[in-house]
ZADOKOL-428249 format. One line per 4 residues: number of its first residue (from 1); their letters; for each residue z, y, x of C-alpha. Coordinates in nm, 4 decimals. Layout:
BEGIN
NUM	a	Z,Y,X  ...
//
This chain:
BEGIN
1	mkgr	4.9833,8.3546,-21.3012  5.0520,8.2967,-20.9455  5.1247,8.5909,-20.7171  4.8069,8.6824,-20.5088
5	sgft	4.8584,8.7403,-20.1405  4.6532,9.0125,-19.9737  4.5786,9.3852,-20.0241  4.4191,9.5321,-20.3172
9	llev	4.1165,9.7703,-20.2842  4.3143,10.0485,-20.3363  4.5527,9.9772,-20.0797  4.2748,9.9237,-19.8211
13	ivsl	4.1099,10.2681,-19.9149  4.4575,10.4487,-19.8714  4.5287,10.2843,-19.5374  4.1913,10.3426,-19.4082
17	aifv	4.2044,10.7135,-19.5262  4.5347,10.7443,-19.3310  4.3679,10.5977,-19.0330  4.0605,10.8156,-19.0369
21	aafa	4.2964,11.1247,-19.0649  4.5206,11.0064,-18.7955  4.2029,10.9444,-18.5517  4.0624,11.2880,-18.6156
25	slsq	4.4029,11.4494,-18.5376  4.4339,11.2582,-18.2216  4.0757,11.3541,-18.1325  4.1369,11.7279,-18.1995
29	lftl	4.4544,11.6975,-17.9659  4.2402,11.5399,-17.6854  3.9863,11.7903,-17.7051  4.2327,12.0627,-17.7105
33	gsra	4.4330,11.9192,-17.4061  4.1061,11.8697,-17.2047  4.0214,12.2315,-17.2760  4.3624,12.3423,-17.1780
37	avqa	4.3304,12.1426,-16.8608  3.9927,12.3138,-16.7530  4.1349,12.6775,-16.8317  4.4325,12.5965,-16.6192
41	alet	4.2242,12.4730,-16.3344  3.9875,12.7906,-16.3671  4.3051,13.0100,-16.3671  4.4468,12.8423,-16.0695
45	qatv	4.1181,12.8761,-15.8755  4.0831,13.2543,-15.9856  4.4338,13.3252,-15.8615  4.3673,13.1566,-15.5309
49	raea	4.0374,13.3397,-15.4704  4.1819,13.6632,-15.5633  4.4660,13.6413,-15.3326  4.2348,13.5293,-15.0478
53	kmae	3.9888,13.8202,-15.1147  4.2821,14.0579,-15.1309  4.3977,13.9175,-14.8020  4.0662,13.9570,-14.6484
57	vlag	4.0593,14.3278,-14.7549  4.4157,14.4001,-14.6071  4.3486,14.2260,-14.2784  4.0233,14.4200,-14.2563
61	vesm	3.7629,14.1380,-14.2711  3.6230,14.3112,-14.5793  3.6024,14.6831,-14.5991  3.8273,14.8844,-14.8055
65	eaae	3.5543,15.0342,-14.9972  3.4732,14.9702,-15.3760  3.2389,14.6624,-15.4517  3.1110,14.5350,-15.7777
69	ampf	3.0077,14.1821,-15.8654  2.9885,14.0346,-15.5207  2.9357,13.6490,-15.5316  3.1543,13.4244,-15.3237
73	eddp	2.9682,13.2503,-15.0636  3.0919,12.8918,-15.1598  3.0294,12.9061,-15.5147  2.7720,13.1617,-15.6882
77	nwsw	2.9259,13.1160,-16.0280  3.2387,13.3182,-15.8990  3.2159,13.6774,-15.8237  3.4693,13.9606,-15.6960
81	alev	3.4882,14.3167,-15.7334  3.7032,14.5591,-15.5508  3.8312,14.8804,-15.7063  4.0135,15.1509,-15.4876
85	negp	4.1986,15.4427,-15.6558  4.4611,15.6852,-15.5444  4.7894,15.5628,-15.5756  5.1045,15.7152,-15.7205
89	hadl	5.1965,15.8851,-15.3814  5.0279,16.0761,-15.1179  4.8453,15.8461,-14.8684  4.8805,15.5388,-15.0808
93	felt	4.5939,15.3338,-15.2242  4.5756,15.1053,-15.5286  4.3588,14.8262,-15.4566  4.2371,14.5954,-15.7598
97	vtva	4.0559,14.2836,-15.6932  3.8855,14.1227,-15.9890  3.7666,13.7726,-15.9778  3.5379,13.6478,-16.2470
101	fqps	3.3715,13.3088,-16.3403  3.0424,13.3217,-16.4845  3.0006,13.0065,-16.6669  2.6974,12.7959,-16.7215
105	vgqa	2.6423,12.6640,-17.0828  2.9455,12.5061,-17.2462  3.2095,12.6334,-17.0031  3.5004,12.8682,-17.0324
109	emty	3.5028,13.2141,-16.8943  3.7715,13.3343,-16.6604  3.8693,13.6902,-16.5286  4.1650,13.7486,-16.3171
113	slvr	4.2895,14.0895,-16.1515  4.5212,14.1468,-15.8876  4.6721,14.4801,-15.7894  4.8407,14.5790,-15.4518
117	frrd	4.9250,14.9270,-15.3097  4.8376,14.9833,-14.9500  4.9109,15.2892,-14.7155  4.6150,15.4783,-14.5972
121	pqla	4.4945,15.3010,-14.2704  4.3861,15.6425,-14.1487  4.7388,15.7843,-14.1511  4.8498,15.5227,-13.8949
125	ldie	4.5439,15.6012,-13.6679  4.6470,15.9866,-13.7001  4.9834,15.9271,-13.5968  4.8664,15.7019,-13.2882
129	eaaa	4.6302,15.9876,-13.2017  4.9112,16.2620,-13.2348  5.1382,16.0441,-13.0280  4.8845,15.9825,-12.7464
133	aaed	4.8024,16.3458,-12.7292  5.1587,16.4543,-12.7058  5.2114,16.1999,-12.4436  4.8987,16.3372,-12.2474
137	gs	5.0151,16.6830,-12.2925  5.3536,16.6418,-12.1417
//
């Protein structure tokens, strides 16, 4: 008999099974990569929003009073909260800004908290008043 050229049915089935397994693995990697990219983008946006809100609080644009689930003006899916606690020392406050993303269907959730310590602003005002009163009294 002459040698036949071509593939046997078994070889075709095995190669097809290898191809399907490789394709399934690659599609899982693609899905995982796109989820990681979305998560990284949300994390970056949460960090920027928390830093911006903390800067507003420290600058006095937002009051330094506790707030819960306040929506951002530019995107209602994002909200922020401010927690004000006594710090580890007298006349020191612990400010915690928490930013949260409330996703629509099929999106990932994201929560990010930023903590800063700030001296009591009233302390500086009291010192200025005492200095002004001492200056007027002399």
